[in-house]
C-alpha positions in Angstrom: 0.0 0.0 0.0 3.0 2.4 -0.2 4.5 4.1 -3.2 8.1 2.9 -3.8 9.3 6.4 -4.3 7.7 7.6 -1.0 9.4 4.7 0.9 12.8 5.5 -0.7 12.4 9.2 0.1 11.6 8.3 3.7 14.7 6.0 3.9 17.0 8.7 2.5 15.6 11.1 5.1 15.9 8.6 7.9 19.6 7.9 7.1 20.5 11.5 6.3 23.0 13.7 8.1 20.2 15.3 10.0 19.0 11.9 11.3 20.8 8.6 11.7 24.1 9.7 10.3 24.2 13.0 12.2 27.8 13.3 13.5 26.3 14.0 17.0 25.0 10.4 17.1 28.5 8.9 17.0 31.7 9.3 19.0 35.2 9.0 17.6 36.2 5.4 16.9 32.7 4.0 17.6 31.9 1.0 15.4 28.8 1.0 13.1 26.6 -2.1 13.4 24.6 -3.4 10.6 21.8 -4.3 13.1 21.4 -0.6 13.9 20.9 0.2 10.2 18.4 -2.7 9.9 16.4 -1.5 12.9 16.3 2.1 11.6 15.1 0.9 8.1 12.4 -1.3 9.7 11.1 1.8 11.5 10.3 3.5 8.2 6.7 3.2 7.2 6.3 0.9 4.2 9.5 -1.2 5.0 8.3 -4.7 5.7 11.7 -6.5 5.7 15.4 -5.9 5.2 17.5 -8.5 3.4 21.1 -8.5 4.5 21.9 -11.8 2.8 22.1 -10.3 -0.7 24.1 -12.2 -3.2 26.7 -9.5 -3.3 28.6 -10.0 0.0 30.3 -6.7 0.2 27.5 -4.1 0.4 28.2 -3.2 4.0 31.7 -1.8 3.9 33.7 1.3 4.1 33.6 3.5 1.0 36.8 3.2 -1.0 38.0 0.1 0.7 39.2 -3.0 -1.2 36.1 -5.1 -1.8 35.9 -7.5 1.1 33.1 -9.8 2.3 30.7 -8.2 4.8 32.1 -8.5 8.3 30.7 -11.6 9.9 29.8 -9.8 13.1 28.1 -7.0 11.1 30.4 -4.4 12.6 32.4 -1.8 10.7 35.3 -0.6 12.7 36.7 2.9 12.7 40.0 4.4 13.8 40.1 6.3 17.0 39.8 9.7 15.2 37.1 8.6 12.7 33.3 9.1 12.8 31.0 7.2 10.4 29.4 9.5 7.9 27.2 9.2 4.9 26.9 12.3 2.7 25.8 10.5 -0.5 27.3 13.3 -2.6 28.8 12.0 -5.9 31.3 14.9 -5.9 32.5 13.8 -2.4 32.8 10.0 -2.5 35.0 10.0 0.6 31.9 11.3 2.4 30.3 7.9 2.2 27.1 6.8 0.5 24.1 4.6 1.2 21.9 2.9 -1.4 18.5 1.3 -1.1 17.2 -1.5 -3.4 13.5 -1.7 -3.0 11.2 -4.5 -4.0 7.4 -4.6 -4.1 5.2 -1.5 -3.5 3.4 0.5 -6.1 
């Protein structure tokens, strides 16, 4: 009963720098857990499920890193002076990005 475009817009907003990826939500060196991303996505109206077993095993990784399998523990680690960020700005790839692949909906 949800428009795919509306759900995607809500996901982009939920994970934007003013929400989930607000730098104030993280401390230096704090890891990023896949489970927190899944929980946030499931809280968006219209999201019924999140598939983290995608056939491409390296979707959850640091931008610019050598393609590696998704960490088994679902944890991305950061150096002591790093904070996770996602700007999703093509002109600043070092600022991170997040993509959503939606199925179903209208």
